[in-house]
C-alpha positions as CSV (number, residue, x, y, z in Angstrom):
1,M,-134.4,-124.2,199.0
2,S,-137.4,-125.4,197.4
3,I,-139.4,-124.8,194.0
4,Q,-141.4,-122.5,195.4
5,T,-138.8,-120.1,195.7
6,V,-137.0,-120.1,193.5
7,Q,-140.0,-119.6,191.4
8,A,-141.2,-116.2,193.4
9,A,-137.4,-115.5,192.9
10,L,-137.6,-116.0,189.3
11,D,-141.0,-114.0,188.9
12,R,-139.0,-110.6,189.8
13,S,-137.1,-111.6,186.7
14,P,-137.2,-111.5,182.7
15,G,-138.1,-114.8,181.1
16,S,-140.3,-115.3,183.9
17,D,-143.2,-117.3,181.1
18,E,-139.8,-119.4,180.3
19,A,-138.9,-120.3,183.9
20,D,-143.2,-120.9,184.9
21,L,-142.9,-123.6,182.4
22,L,-139.9,-125.1,183.2
23,L,-140.6,-125.4,186.7
24,A,-144.3,-127.2,186.3
25,Q,-142.4,-129.3,183.7
26,A,-139.8,-130.2,186.8
27,E,-142.5,-130.4,189.5
28,R,-144.7,-133.4,187.6
29,F,-141.2,-135.0,186.5
30,A,-140.5,-135.0,190.8
31,A,-143.7,-136.4,191.0
32,M,-144.0,-139.2,188.7
33,P,-143.9,-142.8,190.1
34,S,-140.6,-143.8,187.9
35,F,-138.8,-140.5,188.6
36,D,-136.9,-142.7,191.5
37,E,-135.6,-144.9,188.6
38,A,-134.9,-141.8,186.6
39,V,-132.7,-140.5,189.5
40,R,-131.0,-143.9,189.7
41,A,-130.2,-143.7,185.8
42,Y,-129.3,-140.1,185.8
43,I,-126.8,-140.8,188.3
44,D,-125.1,-143.8,186.3
45,G,-125.1,-141.4,184.0
46,M,-123.3,-138.9,184.7
47,T,-121.0,-140.9,186.2
48,G,-120.2,-142.7,182.8
49,F,-119.9,-139.5,181.6
50,R,-117.7,-137.8,184.0
51,R,-115.4,-140.8,183.3
52,S,-115.8,-141.2,179.8
53,N,-113.1,-138.7,179.0
54,R,-111.1,-136.9,182.0
55,L,-109.3,-134.8,180.2
56,M,-112.1,-132.8,179.2
57,N,-114.1,-133.4,182.7
58,K,-111.1,-131.5,183.8
59,L,-111.6,-128.3,181.7
60,I,-115.2,-128.0,182.1
61,F,-115.1,-129.1,185.3
62,S,-117.3,-125.8,186.7
63,H,-120.5,-124.4,185.6
64,A,-118.6,-121.7,183.5
65,R,-116.3,-123.5,181.6
66,W,-119.2,-126.7,180.4
67,R,-121.6,-123.2,179.8
68,L,-118.4,-121.8,177.6
69,A,-118.4,-125.1,175.9
70,G,-122.1,-125.4,175.4
71,Y,-122.0,-121.7,173.8
72,L,-119.1,-123.1,171.3
73,L,-121.0,-125.7,170.4
74,Y,-124.8,-123.4,169.8
75,L,-122.8,-121.0,167.6
76,N,-121.2,-124.1,165.4
77,A,-124.7,-125.8,165.4
78,D,-126.9,-122.6,164.3
79,R,-126.2,-122.4,160.7
80,E,-129.4,-120.5,159.8
81,R,-128.3,-117.3,161.9
82,Y,-124.3,-117.2,161.0
83,G,-124.0,-119.2,158.3
84,P,-122.5,-122.5,156.5
85,D,-119.5,-122.6,159.2
86,G,-121.2,-121.5,162.0
87,G,-120.7,-118.6,164.3
88,A,-118.5,-119.7,167.3
89,T,-116.3,-116.3,166.9
90,Y,-114.9,-115.0,169.8
91,G,-116.9,-112.2,169.6
92,H,-120.2,-114.2,169.4
93,L,-118.6,-115.9,171.8
94,L,-118.1,-112.9,174.2
95,A,-121.5,-111.8,173.4
96,M,-122.8,-114.7,175.1
97,C,-120.3,-114.2,178.3
98,N,-121.8,-110.9,178.9
99,R,-125.4,-112.1,179.3
100,P,-125.8,-113.2,183.4
101,P,-124.5,-115.1,184.5
102,E,-121.4,-113.6,183.2
103,I,-118.1,-114.9,182.2
104,S,-115.2,-112.9,182.2
105,P,-113.0,-112.9,179.2
106,R,-110.2,-114.2,181.3
107,V,-111.3,-117.4,181.7
108,L,-113.2,-117.0,177.5
109,K,-109.7,-116.5,176.9
110,T,-107.9,-119.1,178.7
111,M,-110.5,-122.3,178.2
112,L,-110.5,-121.3,174.4
113,A,-106.6,-121.8,174.5
114,L,-107.1,-125.0,176.1
115,L,-110.1,-126.6,174.0
116,Q,-107.5,-125.6,170.7
117,F,-104.7,-127.2,172.6
118,T,-106.1,-130.2,173.8
119,G,-107.7,-130.9,169.9
120,F,-111.0,-130.4,170.6
121,V,-111.5,-127.4,168.6
122,T,-109.7,-126.1,165.7
123,V,-109.3,-122.8,164.4
124,A,-110.1,-121.4,161.1
125,R,-110.2,-118.3,159.4
126,N,-113.4,-116.8,158.8
127,K,-114.6,-116.3,155.2
128,S,-116.8,-113.6,155.9
129,D,-114.4,-111.5,157.7
130,S,-111.2,-112.3,157.5
131,R,-110.5,-110.5,160.6
132,S,-111.8,-113.3,162.4
133,K,-111.7,-116.6,163.5
134,I,-113.9,-119.3,164.0
135,Y,-113.6,-122.4,166.4
136,Q,-115.2,-125.4,165.4
137,P,-115.8,-128.7,167.1
138,T,-113.5,-131.6,166.0
139,P,-114.4,-134.7,166.0
140,R,-112.9,-135.3,169.5
141,M,-115.5,-132.8,170.8
142,Q,-118.3,-135.0,169.5
143,D,-117.0,-138.1,170.8
144,F,-117.1,-136.5,173.7
145,M,-121.3,-135.5,173.1
146,Q,-122.2,-138.8,173.1
147,P,-121.9,-139.9,176.5
148,W,-123.9,-136.6,177.6
149,L,-126.2,-136.7,175.3
150,R,-126.8,-140.9,175.7
151,Y,-127.7,-140.6,179.6
152,A,-130.1,-137.4,179.0
153,T,-131.9,-139.1,176.4
154,G,-132.2,-142.3,178.4
155,T,-133.2,-140.8,181.1
156,L,-136.1,-138.5,180.2
157,D,-137.2,-141.8,178.1
158,I,-137.8,-143.3,181.4
159,L,-140.1,-140.0,182.2
160,E,-141.6,-139.9,178.7
161,P,-141.5,-143.3,177.0
162,D,-143.6,-142.1,173.9
163,M,-141.1,-139.2,172.8
164,R,-138.4,-142.0,172.1
165,R,-135.5,-139.3,172.3
166,A,-132.7,-142.1,172.6
167,Q,-134.3,-143.1,169.2
168,L,-134.6,-139.5,167.6
169,W,-130.6,-138.9,169.1
170,K,-129.4,-142.4,167.2
171,D,-131.4,-142.1,163.9
172,D,-132.0,-138.3,163.6
173,P,-129.1,-136.4,161.7
174,G,-130.9,-133.3,162.9
175,F,-131.7,-134.1,166.5
176,I,-128.9,-133.0,168.4
177,D,-128.1,-129.6,166.2
178,R,-132.1,-128.4,167.1
179,F,-131.2,-129.0,170.3
180,L,-128.2,-127.0,170.4
181,V,-129.4,-124.3,168.8
182,S,-133.1,-124.7,170.7
183,S,-131.0,-124.4,173.8
184,G,-128.1,-122.0,172.8
185,R,-130.9,-119.5,171.6
186,A,-132.9,-119.7,175.0
187,H,-129.7,-117.9,176.6
188,E,-130.8,-115.3,174.8
189,T,-135.0,-114.7,176.0
190,A,-134.9,-117.6,179.5
191,R,-133.6,-117.5,182.6
192,P,-130.1,-119.6,182.4
193,L,-130.6,-122.5,184.0
194,V,-128.1,-122.4,186.5
195,Q,-129.9,-119.3,187.6
196,Y,-132.8,-121.8,189.1
197,M,-130.5,-123.1,191.7
198,P,-127.6,-120.9,192.6
199,E,-126.8,-121.9,196.5
200,W,-126.7,-125.8,194.7
201,V,-124.8,-124.3,192.0
202,A,-122.3,-122.6,194.1
203,F,-121.4,-125.7,196.0
204,F,-121.8,-128.0,192.9
205,G,-120.4,-126.3,189.8
206,T,-117.9,-124.4,191.1
207,R,-115.5,-127.0,192.9
208,E,-113.8,-129.6,191.0
209,G,-114.7,-133.1,191.9
210,A,-117.9,-131.7,193.7
211,G,-119.8,-133.3,191.3
212,A,-118.5,-136.6,191.4
213,V,-118.3,-136.6,194.8
214,V,-121.7,-135.8,195.4
215,L,-123.0,-138.6,192.7
216,A,-121.1,-141.6,194.8
217,I,-122.8,-140.4,197.8
218,M,-126.2,-140.4,196.1
219,R,-125.8,-143.8,194.4
220,A,-124.6,-145.0,197.9
221,D,-127.7,-143.2,199.7
222,I,-130.5,-144.7,197.4
223,D,-128.4,-148.5,197.2
224,G,-127.4,-149.0,200.8
225,T,-123.8,-149.5,200.2
226,A,-120.7,-148.1,201.2
227,V,-119.7,-144.5,199.9
228,P,-116.3,-145.2,198.1
229,S,-113.2,-144.4,200.2
230,R,-111.6,-141.3,199.1
231,A,-108.7,-143.2,197.4
232,E,-111.4,-145.0,195.4
233,L,-113.2,-141.6,194.7
234,S,-109.3,-140.2,193.7
235,R,-108.8,-143.1,191.0
236,A,-111.9,-143.1,190.0
237,F,-112.4,-139.6,188.7
238,G,-108.7,-138.3,188.5
239,L,-109.0,-135.8,191.5
240,S,-106.7,-135.9,194.6
241,K,-107.2,-137.3,198.1
242,T,-107.2,-133.2,198.8
243,Q,-108.9,-132.3,196.2
244,V,-112.2,-134.4,198.0
245,T,-111.7,-134.1,201.5
246,K,-111.9,-130.4,200.9
247,V,-115.1,-131.2,199.2
248,L,-116.2,-133.4,201.9
249,Q,-115.2,-130.3,204.4
250,I,-117.1,-128.2,202.2
251,G,-120.5,-130.6,201.8
252,E,-120.6,-131.0,205.4
253,A,-120.5,-127.0,206.0
254,Q,-123.2,-126.4,204.2
255,G,-125.1,-129.3,205.5
256,Y,-124.8,-132.2,202.2
257,F,-122.8,-134.2,204.1
258,T,-122.3,-135.6,207.5
259,L,-119.2,-137.1,208.3
260,D,-118.8,-140.0,211.0
261,A,-115.2,-140.2,213.5
262,A,-113.7,-141.7,210.8
263,G,-114.7,-138.9,208.1
264,V,-116.8,-141.8,205.7
265,P,-119.0,-139.2,204.4
266,A,-123.3,-140.1,204.6
267,A,-125.7,-137.9,202.5
268,T,-128.5,-135.6,204.5
269,D,-132.3,-134.6,203.8
270,L,-131.2,-131.3,202.1
271,L,-129.1,-133.4,199.9
272,R,-131.3,-136.1,198.8
273,T,-134.0,-132.8,198.6
274,T,-132.0,-130.8,196.7
275,F,-130.2,-132.8,194.6
276,R,-133.8,-134.6,193.4
277,Q,-134.6,-131.2,192.3
278,W,-131.6,-130.1,190.2
279,V,-132.3,-133.3,188.8
280,A,-136.1,-132.6,187.9
281,T,-134.7,-129.1,186.7
282,E,-132.1,-130.5,184.3
283,L,-134.3,-133.3,182.6
284,A,-137.3,-130.3,182.2
285,F,-134.6,-128.1,180.6
286,Y,-133.2,-130.8,178.3
287,A,-136.8,-131.8,177.6
288,R,-138.0,-128.7,176.6
289,H,-135.2,-128.6,174.0
290,M,-135.2,-132.1,173.0
291,R,-138.2,-132.1,170.7
292,P,-138.6,-134.0,166.7
293,P,-138.8,-132.1,164.0
294,A,-141.2,-129.7,164.2
295,G,-144.8,-130.5,163.2
296,E,-144.5,-134.5,164.3
297,F,-146.2,-135.8,167.2
298,S,-145.4,-134.8,170.8
299,T,-147.1,-135.3,173.8
300,Q,-145.7,-132.4,175.8
């Protein structure tokens, strides 16, 4: 699916002005001479991120669960709107999940229970309403965010070095909360990132292990090296061989991979094109929300 096809669909949807801006940014990134370098850095960064905390990555293996974690982080950070303890109550989370693309209450309840059980969030009584509870990220959750922000800011610095986002992330104490609040509030007014490429997300973002397998195949394709074996992929990302095999079979059926007689995968032109488009779109989303404080120099 081309960016033009996505644009035509979004033109019929709310938030099309924001979609215009984001897609224009994605096209600008994809046309840059440094974009190939950025794609390689993205692959390395995402691979490190997925290996950084296997437990958390298993909890957020789908885009729905990843968005839930993002909603919780946003509600906790938006203290201007919700007060000093943040607003990550069940009711506020449910309201965000009810906006398209919807996340069911069952998935929300399961994810909150898992995050609490594994020590990524704590629960406290809401001081302004004792009938509700507030979910708050623990230091363990904050540590999990670091490799995510590291690869995002580092990759953007390849494309827009004057923005110095990696330096902002390290030196500006308000950078993370500004990013979380800006991207979280955009959920109310703009087209969600996952709806820009729904067919890709249906494969890449809903099946456990698909993201890791795609990264390994794309890295091998770019470097001209052999794709790691199924056993190696299983060990590297905490997957079973059955999960890896299933991803390869589905990816082949959808045209993203070819498999030779020995079952060794290779990237197709469809995968190369679609992966680069997704990277450009994701980085454009980050670029729109990873900004310096208001009034400071910006090239965007």
